[in-house]
C-alpha beads as a LAMMPS data file, in Angstrom:
LAMMPS data file: protein, C-alpha beads

134 atoms
133 bonds

1 atom types
1 bond types

-500.0 500.0 xlo xhi
-500.0 500.0 ylo yhi
-500.0 500.0 zlo zhi

Masses

1 110.0

Atoms # bond

1 1 1 -222.944 -449.163 -453.959
2 1 1 -222.977 -445.842 -452.151
3 1 1 -225.976 -443.608 -451.248
4 1 1 -225.237 -440.125 -449.347
5 1 1 -227.921 -438.121 -447.999
6 1 1 -228.004 -434.335 -447.829
7 1 1 -229.915 -431.739 -447.195
8 1 1 -230.288 -431.964 -443.246
9 1 1 -230.464 -428.824 -440.968
10 1 1 -231.493 -426.593 -438.184
11 1 1 -235.162 -425.473 -438.744
12 1 1 -238.269 -423.985 -436.614
13 1 1 -241.351 -425.643 -435.776
14 1 1 -243.724 -425.559 -438.663
15 1 1 -240.846 -425.038 -441.355
16 1 1 -240.235 -427.048 -444.350
17 1 1 -237.205 -428.534 -445.432
18 1 1 -236.096 -431.283 -448.187
19 1 1 -233.299 -433.890 -447.881
20 1 1 -232.081 -435.747 -450.791
21 1 1 -230.361 -438.882 -451.514
22 1 1 -227.812 -439.757 -454.519
23 1 1 -227.097 -443.363 -455.249
24 1 1 -224.424 -444.839 -457.401
25 1 1 -223.266 -448.230 -458.404
26 1 1 -226.471 -449.714 -458.816
27 1 1 -229.359 -449.757 -461.553
28 1 1 -231.165 -446.967 -459.513
29 1 1 -234.319 -447.090 -461.405
30 1 1 -234.918 -450.881 -460.410
31 1 1 -234.563 -450.423 -456.801
32 1 1 -236.985 -449.706 -454.132
33 1 1 -235.983 -446.796 -451.810
34 1 1 -236.764 -446.379 -448.195
35 1 1 -236.387 -443.650 -445.875
36 1 1 -235.521 -444.037 -442.058
37 1 1 -234.736 -442.172 -439.301
38 1 1 -233.486 -442.217 -435.820
39 1 1 -233.470 -440.226 -432.985
40 1 1 -231.432 -440.079 -430.177
41 1 1 -231.998 -442.957 -427.730
42 1 1 -234.323 -444.349 -429.796
43 1 1 -234.434 -447.252 -432.533
44 1 1 -234.746 -446.510 -436.203
45 1 1 -237.940 -446.274 -437.704
46 1 1 -239.624 -446.159 -440.687
47 1 1 -240.548 -443.022 -442.349
48 1 1 -241.355 -443.497 -446.039
49 1 1 -240.422 -445.417 -449.233
50 1 1 -240.988 -445.389 -452.915
51 1 1 -240.981 -448.262 -455.029
52 1 1 -239.015 -448.753 -458.214
53 1 1 -240.006 -447.591 -461.735
54 1 1 -243.511 -446.539 -461.144
55 1 1 -242.953 -445.072 -457.831
56 1 1 -245.699 -445.803 -455.714
57 1 1 -245.184 -444.573 -452.148
58 1 1 -245.626 -445.590 -448.674
59 1 1 -245.233 -443.763 -445.558
60 1 1 -245.649 -443.991 -441.551
61 1 1 -248.831 -442.775 -440.288
62 1 1 -246.964 -440.225 -438.253
63 1 1 -245.781 -438.180 -441.839
64 1 1 -248.835 -438.676 -443.512
65 1 1 -250.138 -435.645 -445.009
66 1 1 -246.706 -433.913 -443.943
67 1 1 -243.733 -435.742 -445.707
68 1 1 -243.503 -436.798 -449.676
69 1 1 -241.079 -438.813 -451.240
70 1 1 -240.078 -438.912 -454.940
71 1 1 -237.251 -439.650 -457.400
72 1 1 -235.764 -438.632 -460.324
73 1 1 -234.087 -441.847 -461.958
74 1 1 -232.345 -440.320 -464.584
75 1 1 -230.262 -438.320 -461.818
76 1 1 -230.076 -441.159 -459.627
77 1 1 -231.639 -439.120 -456.721
78 1 1 -234.570 -439.521 -454.212
79 1 1 -235.889 -436.697 -452.185
80 1 1 -237.977 -436.698 -448.574
81 1 1 -240.035 -433.299 -448.718
82 1 1 -240.731 -432.538 -445.301
83 1 1 -243.475 -429.878 -444.496
84 1 1 -245.090 -428.738 -440.682
85 1 1 -241.631 -429.714 -439.049
86 1 1 -242.300 -430.972 -435.671
87 1 1 -239.543 -431.088 -432.677
88 1 1 -240.488 -434.920 -432.715
89 1 1 -239.097 -435.161 -436.132
90 1 1 -235.595 -434.170 -435.065
91 1 1 -233.543 -437.134 -435.841
92 1 1 -230.776 -438.513 -437.990
93 1 1 -232.258 -439.427 -441.687
94 1 1 -231.340 -442.218 -443.786
95 1 1 -232.103 -443.640 -447.274
96 1 1 -231.806 -447.057 -448.203
97 1 1 -232.119 -449.225 -451.254
98 1 1 -233.315 -452.611 -451.858
99 1 1 -231.134 -454.604 -454.650
100 1 1 -233.256 -454.909 -457.998
101 1 1 -233.441 -458.432 -457.902
102 1 1 -235.581 -457.698 -454.776
103 1 1 -237.462 -454.506 -455.621
104 1 1 -238.411 -456.169 -458.611
105 1 1 -239.993 -459.521 -457.508
106 1 1 -241.512 -458.297 -454.442
107 1 1 -245.225 -457.950 -455.373
108 1 1 -246.979 -454.349 -454.270
109 1 1 -249.099 -456.170 -451.821
110 1 1 -246.008 -457.520 -450.019
111 1 1 -244.063 -454.780 -450.557
112 1 1 -246.265 -452.364 -448.490
113 1 1 -245.110 -454.095 -445.303
114 1 1 -241.318 -454.915 -446.399
115 1 1 -240.840 -451.720 -446.912
116 1 1 -241.373 -450.577 -443.407
117 1 1 -238.213 -452.815 -442.254
118 1 1 -234.893 -451.819 -442.320
119 1 1 -233.965 -455.382 -442.715
120 1 1 -235.374 -455.586 -446.486
121 1 1 -232.957 -453.007 -447.581
122 1 1 -229.055 -453.961 -448.610
123 1 1 -227.773 -450.566 -449.063
124 1 1 -227.547 -447.671 -446.412
125 1 1 -226.469 -443.917 -446.547
126 1 1 -224.512 -442.227 -443.768
127 1 1 -227.794 -440.057 -442.881
128 1 1 -228.407 -436.329 -442.596
129 1 1 -229.562 -434.847 -439.360
130 1 1 -232.271 -432.754 -438.985
131 1 1 -233.215 -430.672 -436.001
132 1 1 -236.559 -428.940 -435.496
133 1 1 -236.209 -426.519 -432.658
134 1 1 -236.968 -422.809 -431.850

Bonds

1 1 1 2
2 1 2 3
3 1 3 4
4 1 4 5
5 1 5 6
6 1 6 7
7 1 7 8
8 1 8 9
9 1 9 10
10 1 10 11
11 1 11 12
12 1 12 13
13 1 13 14
14 1 14 15
15 1 15 16
16 1 16 17
17 1 17 18
18 1 18 19
19 1 19 20
20 1 20 21
21 1 21 22
22 1 22 23
23 1 23 24
24 1 24 25
25 1 25 26
26 1 26 27
27 1 27 28
28 1 28 29
29 1 29 30
30 1 30 31
31 1 31 32
32 1 32 33
33 1 33 34
34 1 34 35
35 1 35 36
36 1 36 37
37 1 37 38
38 1 38 39
39 1 39 40
40 1 40 41
41 1 41 42
42 1 42 43
43 1 43 44
44 1 44 45
45 1 45 46
46 1 46 47
47 1 47 48
48 1 48 49
49 1 49 50
50 1 50 51
51 1 51 52
52 1 52 53
53 1 53 54
54 1 54 55
55 1 55 56
56 1 56 57
57 1 57 58
58 1 58 59
59 1 59 60
60 1 60 61
61 1 61 62
62 1 62 63
63 1 63 64
64 1 64 65
65 1 65 66
66 1 66 67
67 1 67 68
68 1 68 69
69 1 69 70
70 1 70 71
71 1 71 72
72 1 72 73
73 1 73 74
74 1 74 75
75 1 75 76
76 1 76 77
77 1 77 78
78 1 78 79
79 1 79 80
80 1 80 81
81 1 81 82
82 1 82 83
83 1 83 84
84 1 84 85
85 1 85 86
86 1 86 87
87 1 87 88
88 1 88 89
89 1 89 90
90 1 90 91
91 1 91 92
92 1 92 93
93 1 93 94
94 1 94 95
95 1 95 96
96 1 96 97
97 1 97 98
98 1 98 99
99 1 99 100
100 1 100 101
101 1 101 102
102 1 102 103
103 1 103 104
104 1 104 105
105 1 105 106
106 1 106 107
107 1 107 108
108 1 108 109
109 1 109 110
110 1 110 111
111 1 111 112
112 1 112 113
113 1 113 114
114 1 114 115
115 1 115 116
116 1 116 117
117 1 117 118
118 1 118 119
119 1 119 120
120 1 120 121
121 1 121 122
122 1 122 123
123 1 123 124
124 1 124 125
125 1 125 126
126 1 126 127
127 1 127 128
128 1 128 129
129 1 129 130
130 1 130 131
131 1 131 132
132 1 132 133
133 1 133 134
């Protein structure tokens, strides 16, 4: 299984950026996906998640209303659209996937908590750096 995030870069505060994640080697449409970020000197933190199949989403409070995650199962792609970026959004952004057997059997109410925990995911990409600076 491989996940590869891309699309990071240097942007000014208030700008928008979309990062993408392409997956291979797993049944993508039945895998729940997550986005995490890690800033220098800080722990990895949850950003957003999208459930398998129907695409129910979950967001960290600090990105609600600014970030949107989506997926295109036919292309094994996931996206994190980031708007109104702030300097504090500067970090390496990672995509992660949970194996289908776990994704499919986790009920929705449990998923909202589980999807925020890095240990719930089985596969991780290398990350893409997003820098927000004037």
